[in-house]
DSSP file (Angstrom, degrees, kcal/mol; ACC not computed):
  #  RESIDUE AA STRUCTURE BP1 BP2  ACC     N-H-->O    O-->H-N    N-H-->O    O-->H-N    TCO  KAPPA ALPHA  PHI   PSI    X-CA   Y-CA   Z-CA
    1    1 A M              0   0    0      0, 0.0     2,-0.4     0, 0.0    25,-0.0   0.000 360.0 360.0 360.0 133.7  -22.2  -21.2    1.0
    2    2 A R        -     0   0    0      1,-0.1     2,-0.3     0, 0.0     0, 0.0  -0.627 360.0-128.2 -78.8 129.3  -23.7  -17.7    0.7
    3    3 A K        -     0   0    0     -2,-0.4     2,-0.1     1,-0.1    -1,-0.1  -0.608  19.5-133.8 -80.7 135.0  -21.1  -15.0    0.2
    4    4 A G     >  -     0   0    0     -2,-0.3     4,-2.4     1,-0.1     5,-0.2  -0.287  28.9-100.3 -78.8 171.0  -21.3  -12.0    2.4
    5    5 A R  H  > S+     0   0    0      1,-0.2     4,-2.0     2,-0.2     5,-0.2   0.846 120.1  55.4 -64.9 -32.8  -21.1   -8.4    1.2
    6    6 A Y  H  > S+     0   0    0      2,-0.2     4,-2.7     1,-0.2     5,-0.2   0.976 112.1  40.1 -64.3 -53.5  -17.5   -8.2    2.2
    7    7 A F  H  > S+     0   0    0      1,-0.2     4,-3.3     2,-0.2     5,-0.3   0.898 113.3  55.2 -65.3 -38.4  -16.3  -11.2    0.3
    8    8 A S  H  X S+     0   0    0     -4,-2.4     4,-1.9     1,-0.2    -1,-0.2   0.918 112.7  42.7 -58.4 -44.1  -18.5  -10.4   -2.7
    9    9 A A  H  X S+     0   0    0     -4,-2.0     4,-2.3    -5,-0.2    -2,-0.2   0.915 116.3  47.1 -69.1 -43.9  -16.9   -6.9   -2.9
   10   10 A A  H  X S+     0   0    0     -4,-2.7     4,-2.6     2,-0.2     5,-0.2   0.915 111.2  52.1 -65.0 -42.4  -13.4   -8.1   -2.3
   11   11 A E  H  X S+     0   0    0     -4,-3.3     4,-2.3    -5,-0.2    -1,-0.2   0.913 110.6  48.4 -59.4 -43.9  -13.8  -10.9   -4.9
   12   12 A S  H  X S+     0   0    0     -4,-1.9     4,-2.7    -5,-0.3    -2,-0.2   0.926 112.0  48.6 -62.3 -45.4  -15.0   -8.4   -7.5
   13   13 A A  H  X S+     0   0    0     -4,-2.3     4,-1.2     2,-0.2    -2,-0.2   0.928 113.2  46.4 -61.9 -46.1  -12.1   -6.0   -6.8
   14   14 A V  H  <>S+     0   0    0     -4,-2.6     5,-2.1     1,-0.2     3,-0.3   0.916 114.6  47.5 -64.1 -43.7   -9.5   -8.7   -7.0
   15   15 A T  H ><5S+     0   0    0     -4,-2.3     3,-1.8    -5,-0.2    -2,-0.2   0.908 107.8  55.2 -63.8 -43.3  -11.0  -10.1  -10.2
   16   16 A E  H 3<5S+     0   0    0     -4,-2.7    -1,-0.2     1,-0.3    -2,-0.2   0.774 105.1  54.9 -62.7 -25.5  -11.3   -6.7  -11.9
   17   17 A C  T 3<5S-     0   0    0     -4,-1.2   100,-3.4    -3,-0.3    -1,-0.3   0.492 125.0-102.0 -86.0  -4.0   -7.6   -6.2  -11.2
   18   18 A G  T < 5S+     0   0    0     -3,-1.8   101,-2.9     1,-0.3     2,-0.3   0.718  81.9 120.1  93.0  22.2   -6.7   -9.5  -13.1
   19   19 A Y      < -     0   0    0     -5,-2.1    -1,-0.3    98,-0.2    -2,-0.1  -0.809  63.9-120.1-115.9 160.4   -6.1  -11.8  -10.1
   20   20 A A        -     0   0    0     -2,-0.3     2,-0.1     2,-0.0    -5,-0.1  -0.863  31.8-148.6-102.6 104.5   -7.9  -15.0   -9.1
   21   21 A P        -     0   0    0      0, 0.0     2,-0.4     0, 0.0   -10,-0.0  -0.377  12.5-169.0 -74.9 150.4   -9.4  -14.6   -5.6
   22   22 A R        -     0   0    0     -2,-0.1     2,-0.6     5,-0.0     3,-0.1  -0.990  10.2-153.1-137.0 129.1   -9.8  -17.5   -3.2
   23   23 A C    >   -     0   0    0     -2,-0.4     3,-1.7     1,-0.1     4,-0.3  -0.906   8.0-151.0-102.1 120.3  -11.8  -17.3    0.0
   24   24 A L  G >  S+     0   0    0     -2,-0.6     3,-1.0     1,-0.3    -1,-0.1   0.789  94.3  62.7 -63.0 -27.7  -10.5  -19.7    2.6
   25   25 A K  G 3  S+     0   0    0      1,-0.2    -1,-0.3    -3,-0.1    -2,-0.0   0.739 101.3  53.6 -67.1 -21.2  -13.9  -20.0    4.2
   26   26 A E  G <  S+     0   0    0     -3,-1.7     2,-0.6     2,-0.1    -1,-0.2   0.460  82.3 101.8 -95.0  -1.4  -15.2  -21.5    0.9
   27   27 A I  S <  S-     0   0    0     -3,-1.0     2,-0.1    -4,-0.3     9,-0.0  -0.748  74.3-128.0 -88.2 119.1  -12.6  -24.3    0.6
   28   28 A G        +     0   0    0     -2,-0.6     2,-0.3     2,-0.0    -2,-0.1  -0.393  39.8 167.7 -64.1 139.2  -14.0  -27.6    1.6
   29   29 A N        +     0   0    0     -2,-0.1     4,-0.1     1,-0.1    -2,-0.0  -0.978  36.5 178.1-158.9 138.2  -11.7  -29.3    4.2
   30   30 A N  S    S+     0   0    0     -2,-0.3     2,-0.1     2,-0.1    -1,-0.1   0.199  72.1  74.2-121.3  10.9  -11.8  -32.2    6.6
   31   31 A D  S    S-     0   0    0      1,-0.1     2,-0.6     2,-0.0    -2,-0.1  -0.280 105.5 -45.7-107.9-166.3   -8.2  -31.7    7.8
   32   32 A N     >  -     0   0    0      1,-0.2     4,-1.7    -2,-0.1     3,-0.5  -0.552  49.2-153.2 -67.3 112.6   -6.6  -29.2   10.1
   33   33 A I  H  > S+     0   0    0     -2,-0.6     4,-2.5     1,-0.2    -1,-0.2   0.817  92.0  59.3 -61.3 -32.2   -7.9  -25.9    8.9
   34   34 A C  H  > S+     0   0    0      2,-0.2     4,-2.5     1,-0.2    -1,-0.2   0.904 103.6  50.7 -64.7 -40.5   -4.8  -24.1   10.2
   35   35 A D  H  > S+     0   0    0     -3,-0.5     4,-2.4     2,-0.2    -1,-0.2   0.911 110.6  50.1 -62.1 -41.1   -2.6  -26.1    7.9
   36   36 A L  H  X S+     0   0    0     -4,-1.7     4,-2.8     2,-0.2     5,-0.2   0.936 110.5  49.1 -62.0 -46.9   -4.9  -25.3    5.0
   37   37 A F  H  X S+     0   0    0     -4,-2.5     4,-2.6     1,-0.2     5,-0.2   0.931 112.2  47.9 -58.7 -47.1   -4.7  -21.6    5.8
   38   38 A L  H  X S+     0   0    0     -4,-2.5     4,-2.2     1,-0.2    -1,-0.2   0.909 112.9  48.7 -62.2 -42.1   -0.9  -21.6    6.0
   39   39 A S  H  X S+     0   0    0     -4,-2.4     4,-1.5    -5,-0.2    -1,-0.2   0.927 112.6  47.5 -62.9 -45.8   -0.6  -23.5    2.8
   40   40 A E  H  X S+     0   0    0     -4,-2.8     4,-1.2     1,-0.2    -2,-0.2   0.898 111.6  50.3 -64.3 -41.1   -3.0  -21.2    0.9
   41   41 A I  H  < S+     0   0    0     -4,-2.6     3,-0.4     1,-0.2    -1,-0.2   0.896 107.2  54.7 -65.7 -39.1   -1.2  -18.0    2.3
   42   42 A R  H  < S+     0   0    0     -4,-2.2    -1,-0.2     1,-0.2    -2,-0.2   0.867 113.0  43.2 -59.7 -35.7    2.2  -19.4    1.2
   43   43 A Q  H  < S+     0   0    0     -4,-1.5    -1,-0.2    -5,-0.1    -2,-0.2   0.652  95.2 102.0 -85.1 -16.5    0.8  -19.8   -2.4
   44   44 A A     <  -     0   0    0     -4,-1.2     3,-0.1    -3,-0.4    -3,-0.0  -0.307  64.3-146.2 -72.3 149.6   -1.0  -16.5   -2.5
   45   45 A Q  S    S-     0   0    0      1,-0.3    26,-0.8    25,-0.1     2,-0.3   0.822  83.5 -15.7 -77.4 -34.4    0.4  -13.5   -4.3
   46   46 A F  E     -a   71   0A   0     24,-0.2     2,-0.4     2,-0.0    -1,-0.3  -0.954  66.0-122.3-159.6 171.9   -1.2  -11.2   -1.7
   47   47 A L  E     -a   72   0A   0     24,-2.4    26,-3.3    -2,-0.3     2,-0.6  -0.982   5.3-154.8-128.5 135.5   -3.8  -11.2    1.1
   48   48 A V  E     -a   73   0A   0     -2,-0.4     2,-0.5    24,-0.2    26,-0.2  -0.960  23.4-175.0-105.1 121.3   -6.9   -9.1    1.6
   49   49 A A  E     -a   74   0A   0     24,-2.6    26,-2.6    -2,-0.6     2,-0.5  -0.970  13.9-157.4-126.3 123.7   -7.6   -9.0    5.4
   50   50 A D  E     -a   75   0A   0     -2,-0.5    26,-0.2    24,-0.2     5,-0.2  -0.877   6.6-173.4-103.4 127.0  -10.7   -7.4    7.0
   51   51 A F    >   +     0   0    0     24,-3.2     3,-1.9    -2,-0.5    25,-0.2   0.229  34.9 138.0-102.9  11.2  -10.3   -6.4   10.6
   52   52 A T  G >  S+     0   0    0      1,-0.3     3,-0.6    23,-0.2    -2,-0.1  -0.375  78.5  10.0 -59.1 133.7  -14.0   -5.3   11.2
   53   53 A R  G 3  S-     0   0    0      1,-0.2    -1,-0.3    24,-0.1     3,-0.2   0.704 118.8 -89.1  65.1  23.1  -15.2   -6.6   14.6
   54   54 A L  G <   -     0   0    0     -3,-1.9     2,-0.4     1,-0.2    -1,-0.2   0.849  51.4-161.2  48.8  48.1  -11.6   -7.6   15.5
   55   55 A K    X>  -     0   0    0     -3,-0.6     3,-0.8    -5,-0.2     4,-0.7  -0.474   9.0-146.8 -61.6 116.3  -11.7  -11.1   14.1
   56   56 A A  H >> S+     0   0    0     -2,-0.4     4,-1.0     1,-0.2     3,-1.0   0.860  89.9  57.7 -59.7 -41.8   -8.9  -12.7   16.0
   57   57 A G  H 3> S+     0   0    0      1,-0.3     4,-2.5     2,-0.2    -1,-0.2   0.820  96.0  64.0 -61.1 -32.1   -7.8  -15.1   13.2
   58   58 A V  H <> S+     0   0    0     -3,-0.8     4,-2.6     1,-0.2     5,-0.3   0.823  96.5  57.4 -66.1 -29.6   -7.2  -12.3   10.7
   59   59 A Y  H <X S+     0   0    0     -3,-1.0     4,-2.1    -4,-0.7    -1,-0.2   0.930 110.5  43.7 -64.5 -43.9   -4.4  -10.9   12.9
   60   60 A F  H  X S+     0   0    0     -4,-1.0     4,-2.7     2,-0.2    -2,-0.2   0.942 115.0  48.4 -64.3 -48.2   -2.5  -14.2   12.7
   61   61 A E  H  X S+     0   0    0     -4,-2.5     4,-2.3     1,-0.2    -2,-0.2   0.911 113.8  45.7 -62.0 -44.5   -3.2  -14.7    9.0
   62   62 A A  H  X S+     0   0    0     -4,-2.6     4,-2.5     2,-0.2    -1,-0.2   0.903 113.6  50.0 -65.8 -40.9   -2.1  -11.1    8.1
   63   63 A G  H  X S+     0   0    0     -4,-2.1     4,-2.4    -5,-0.3    -2,-0.2   0.897 110.1  50.1 -64.4 -40.7    1.0  -11.4   10.3
   64   64 A F  H  X S+     0   0    0     -4,-2.7     4,-1.4     2,-0.2    -2,-0.2   0.926 111.2  49.0 -63.0 -44.9    1.9  -14.7    8.7
   65   65 A A  H  <>S+     0   0    0     -4,-2.3     5,-2.7     1,-0.2     3,-0.3   0.919 111.3  49.6 -61.2 -44.0    1.6  -13.2    5.2
   66   66 A K  H ><5S+     0   0    0     -4,-2.5     3,-1.7     1,-0.2    -1,-0.2   0.905 107.1  55.1 -61.2 -41.4    3.7  -10.2    6.2
   67   67 A A  H 3<5S+     0   0    0     -4,-2.4    -1,-0.2     1,-0.3    -2,-0.2   0.803 106.6  51.8 -63.1 -28.5    6.4  -12.5    7.6
   68   68 A L  T 3<5S-     0   0    0     -4,-1.4    -1,-0.3    -3,-0.3    -2,-0.2   0.469 122.1-108.9 -84.5  -1.9    6.5  -14.3    4.3
   69   69 A G  T < 5 +     0   0    0     -3,-1.7    -3,-0.2    -4,-0.3     2,-0.2   0.649  68.8 148.9  83.7  15.4    7.0  -10.9    2.5
   70   70 A K      < -     0   0    0     -5,-2.7     2,-0.3    -6,-0.2    -1,-0.3  -0.513  53.3-109.7 -81.4 150.3    3.5  -11.0    1.0
   71   71 A E  E     -a   46   0A   0    -26,-0.8   -24,-2.4    -2,-0.2     2,-0.5  -0.640  33.4-158.3 -75.1 134.0    1.6   -7.8    0.3
   72   72 A V  E     -a   47   0A   0     -2,-0.3     2,-0.8   -26,-0.2   -24,-0.2  -0.974   8.6-153.8-117.2 128.4   -1.4   -7.4    2.7
   73   73 A F  E     -a   48   0A   0    -26,-3.3   -24,-2.6    -2,-0.5     2,-0.4  -0.901  18.9-153.5-100.7 109.6   -4.3   -5.2    1.9
   74   74 A W  E     +a   49   0A   0     -2,-0.8    20,-3.1    18,-0.2     2,-0.3  -0.681  18.2 176.3 -88.2 129.8   -5.8   -4.1    5.3
   75   75 A T  E     +ab  50  94A   0    -26,-2.6   -24,-3.2    -2,-0.4     2,-0.3  -0.954  10.4 170.6-134.2 155.2   -9.5   -3.2    5.4
   76   76 A C  E     - b   0  95A   0     18,-2.3    20,-1.5    -2,-0.3     5,-0.1  -0.923  39.5-105.7-161.1 137.0  -12.0   -2.3    8.1
   77   77 A R  E >>  - b   0  96A   0     -2,-0.3     3,-2.3    18,-0.2     4,-0.6  -0.412  36.7-120.0 -63.5 140.0  -15.5   -1.0    8.0
   78   78 A S  G >4 S+     0   0    0     18,-3.0     3,-0.9     1,-0.3     4,-0.4   0.812 109.3  58.1 -54.7 -38.2  -15.6    2.7    8.9
   79   79 A D  G 34 S+     0   0    0     17,-0.3    -1,-0.3     1,-0.2    -2,-0.1   0.515 113.9  39.4 -75.3  -0.8  -17.8    2.4   11.9
   80   80 A D  G X4 S+     0   0    0     -3,-2.3     3,-2.0     2,-0.1    -1,-0.2   0.382  82.4 101.2-122.5  -0.3  -15.3    0.0   13.5
   81   81 A I  G X< S+     0   0    0     -3,-0.9     3,-1.5    -4,-0.6    -2,-0.1   0.812  75.8  62.3 -60.5 -32.0  -11.9    1.6   12.6
   82   82 A R  G 3  S+     0   0    0     -4,-0.4    -1,-0.3     1,-0.3    -2,-0.1   0.673  97.1  60.6 -68.6 -15.2  -11.5    3.1   16.0
   83   83 A N  G <  S+     0   0    0     -3,-2.0    -1,-0.3     2,-0.0    -2,-0.2   0.426  73.2 128.9 -92.7   0.7  -11.4   -0.4   17.5
   84   84 A L    <   -     0   0    0     -3,-1.5     2,-0.1    -4,-0.2   -32,-0.0  -0.269  65.3-110.9 -58.8 141.3   -8.3   -1.6   15.6
   85   85 A H    >>  -     0   0    0      1,-0.1     4,-1.9     3,-0.0     3,-1.7  -0.383  24.8-114.4 -69.9 150.4   -5.7   -3.1   17.8
   86   86 A F  T 34 S+     0   0    0      1,-0.3     4,-0.4     2,-0.2    -1,-0.1   0.730 110.4  71.8 -62.0 -21.3   -2.4   -1.2   18.1
   87   87 A D  T 34 S+     0   0    0      1,-0.2    -1,-0.3     2,-0.1    -3,-0.0   0.792 118.2  14.6 -64.5 -26.7   -0.6   -3.9   16.3
   88   88 A T  T X4 S+     0   0    0     -3,-1.7     3,-2.3     2,-0.1    -2,-0.2   0.528  96.8  95.6-124.5  -9.7   -2.2   -3.0   13.0
   89   89 A N  T 3< S+     0   0    0     -4,-1.9     4,-0.2     1,-0.3    -3,-0.1   0.663  81.9  61.5 -65.3 -12.4   -3.8    0.4   13.4
   90   90 A H  T 3  S+     0   0    0     -4,-0.4    -1,-0.3     2,-0.1     2,-0.2   0.530  85.5  93.8 -89.2  -6.3   -0.7    2.1   11.9
   91   91 A Y  S <  S-     0   0    0     -3,-2.3     2,-2.3     1,-0.1    -3,-0.0  -0.508  95.8 -98.1 -80.2 157.2   -1.1    0.2    8.6
   92   92 A G        -     0   0    0     -2,-0.2   -18,-0.2     2,-0.0    -1,-0.1  -0.443  49.0-168.7 -77.7  72.2   -3.0    2.0    5.8
   93   93 A H        -     0   0    0     -2,-2.3     2,-0.8    -4,-0.2   -18,-0.3  -0.342  23.0-124.7 -61.9 138.2   -6.4    0.3    6.3
   94   94 A I  E     -b   75   0A   0    -20,-3.1   -18,-2.3    -2,-0.0     2,-0.4  -0.785  25.8-147.6 -81.7 114.1   -8.9    0.8    3.6
   95   95 A E  E     -b   76   0A   0     -2,-0.8     2,-0.3   -20,-0.2   -18,-0.2  -0.726  22.7-178.9 -85.1 131.1  -12.0    2.2    5.4
   96   96 A W  E     +b   77   0A   0    -20,-1.5   -18,-3.0    -2,-0.4   -17,-0.3  -0.942  27.8 179.3-133.4 154.4  -15.2    1.2    3.8
   97   97 A T  S    S+     0   0    0     -2,-0.3     2,-0.3     1,-0.3    -1,-0.1   0.672  72.6  23.3-119.1 -37.1  -18.9    1.8    4.3
   98   98 A T  S  > S-     0   0    0      1,-0.1     4,-2.5   -92,-0.0    -1,-0.3  -0.829  80.7-105.3-129.0 166.8  -20.7   -0.1    1.6
   99   99 A K  H  > S+     0   0    0     -2,-0.3     4,-2.6     1,-0.2     5,-0.2   0.921 122.6  47.6 -56.6 -46.1  -20.0   -3.0   -0.7
  100  100 A E  H  > S+     0   0    0      2,-0.2     4,-2.5     1,-0.2     5,-0.2   0.885 109.6  53.3 -65.3 -38.9  -19.4   -0.7   -3.6
  101  101 A D  H  > S+     0   0    0      2,-0.2     4,-2.5     1,-0.2     5,-0.2   0.929 112.0  45.1 -61.3 -46.4  -17.2    1.6   -1.6
  102  102 A L  H  X S+     0   0    0     -4,-2.5     4,-2.9     2,-0.2     5,-0.4   0.933 112.1  51.8 -63.1 -46.8  -15.0   -1.4   -0.6
  103  103 A R  H  X S+     0   0    0     -4,-2.6     4,-2.1    -5,-0.2    -2,-0.2   0.926 114.1  43.0 -56.8 -47.4  -14.9   -2.7   -4.2
  104  104 A R  H  X S+     0   0    0     -4,-2.5     4,-2.3     2,-0.2    -1,-0.2   0.937 117.2  44.5 -66.4 -48.2  -13.8    0.6   -5.6
  105  105 A K  H  X S+     0   0    0     -4,-2.5     4,-2.1    -5,-0.2    -2,-0.2   0.895 115.2  47.5 -67.2 -40.2  -11.2    1.5   -2.9
  106  106 A L  H  X S+     0   0    0     -4,-2.9     4,-2.8    -5,-0.2     5,-0.2   0.917 111.4  51.2 -67.2 -42.3   -9.7   -2.0   -2.8
  107  107 A R  H  X S+     0   0    0     -4,-2.1     4,-2.3    -5,-0.4     5,-0.2   0.928 111.2  48.3 -58.9 -45.7   -9.5   -2.1   -6.6
  108  108 A E  H  X S+     0   0    0     -4,-2.3     4,-2.1     1,-0.2    -1,-0.2   0.894 113.0  47.8 -62.6 -40.2   -7.7    1.2   -6.7
  109  109 A R  H  X S+     0   0    0     -4,-2.1     4,-2.3     2,-0.2     5,-0.3   0.921 111.4  49.2 -69.4 -43.8   -5.2    0.2   -4.0
  110  110 A I  H  X>S+     0   0    0     -4,-2.8     4,-3.1     1,-0.2     5,-1.2   0.934 113.3  47.3 -60.5 -45.5   -4.4   -3.2   -5.6
  111  111 A M  H  <5S+     0   0    0     -4,-2.3     4,-0.3    -5,-0.2    -1,-0.2   0.886 113.0  49.4 -64.3 -38.3   -3.8   -1.4   -9.0
  112  112 A A  H  <5S+     0   0    0     -4,-2.1    -1,-0.2    -5,-0.2    -2,-0.2   0.880 122.3  31.8 -68.0 -37.7   -1.6    1.2   -7.3
  113  113 A V  H  <5S+     0   0    0     -4,-2.3    -2,-0.2    -5,-0.1    -3,-0.2   0.900 139.1  11.8 -89.4 -44.2    0.5   -1.3   -5.4
  114  114 A L  T  <5S-     0   0    0     -4,-3.1    -3,-0.2    -5,-0.3    -2,-0.1   0.658  89.1-146.0-110.6 -21.4    0.6   -4.3   -7.7
  115  115 A G      < -     0   0    0     -5,-1.2    -1,-0.2    -4,-0.3    -3,-0.1  -0.254  53.4 -16.2  76.4-173.3   -0.8   -3.3  -11.0
  116  116 A R        -     0   0    0     -5,-0.1   -98,-0.2     1,-0.1   -99,-0.1  -0.373  69.8-133.0 -68.4 138.5   -2.8   -5.5  -13.3
  117  117 A G        -     0   0    0   -100,-3.4   -98,-0.2     2,-0.2    -1,-0.1  -0.157  28.5 -95.2 -82.3-178.6   -2.6   -9.2  -12.7
  118  118 A P  S    S+     0   0    0      0, 0.0   -99,-0.2     0, 0.0  -100,-0.1   0.613  98.5  79.8 -78.0 -13.2   -2.1  -12.0  -15.2
  119  119 A H  S    S-     0   0    0   -101,-2.9    -2,-0.2  -102,-0.1     3,-0.1  -0.743  84.4-115.1 -98.0 142.9   -5.8  -12.8  -15.8
  120  120 A P        -     0   0    0      0, 0.0  -102,-0.1     0, 0.0  -103,-0.1  -0.502  40.4-104.6 -69.7 142.4   -8.0  -10.8  -18.1
  121  121 A P        -     0   0    0      0, 0.0  -105,-0.2     0, 0.0     3,-0.1  -0.365  38.1-107.1 -65.3 147.9  -10.8   -9.0  -16.2
  122  122 A L        -     0   0    0   -107,-0.1     2,-0.0     1,-0.1  -104,-0.0  -0.465  39.5 -98.8 -72.3 145.5  -14.2  -10.6  -16.5
  123  123 A P              0   0    0      0, 0.0    -1,-0.1     0, 0.0  -107,-0.0  -0.381 360.0 360.0 -63.5 144.1  -16.8   -8.7  -18.7
  124  124 A Q              0   0    0     -3,-0.1    -2,-0.0    -2,-0.0     0, 0.0   0.433 360.0 360.0 -99.5 360.0  -19.2   -6.7  -16.6
């Protein structure tokens, strides 16, 4: 599966902070995808959720993570931030414009909130 610019940037930011990213879209599955998502979120240290274009599933996934006490890093592309639903628009969404902008801002936010993870960053 070809990674989009959002996941590529988020994956880089998470890795640079010393965490091991997992994209649920990339996990092969022949079972109930909802069960897989819930299981993965339960095991995650935190969740990065992008609300660009009001993807309905992300609201559920982020809410489930919050209910479990997980840290959620909320993101949305700048040209769509005004469309956020009132349920989440009061959270500190990271507004991004480019892949590099997202990578840098997400990395800074993860380090500020959680600090360095247990894995060494990959050489660049």
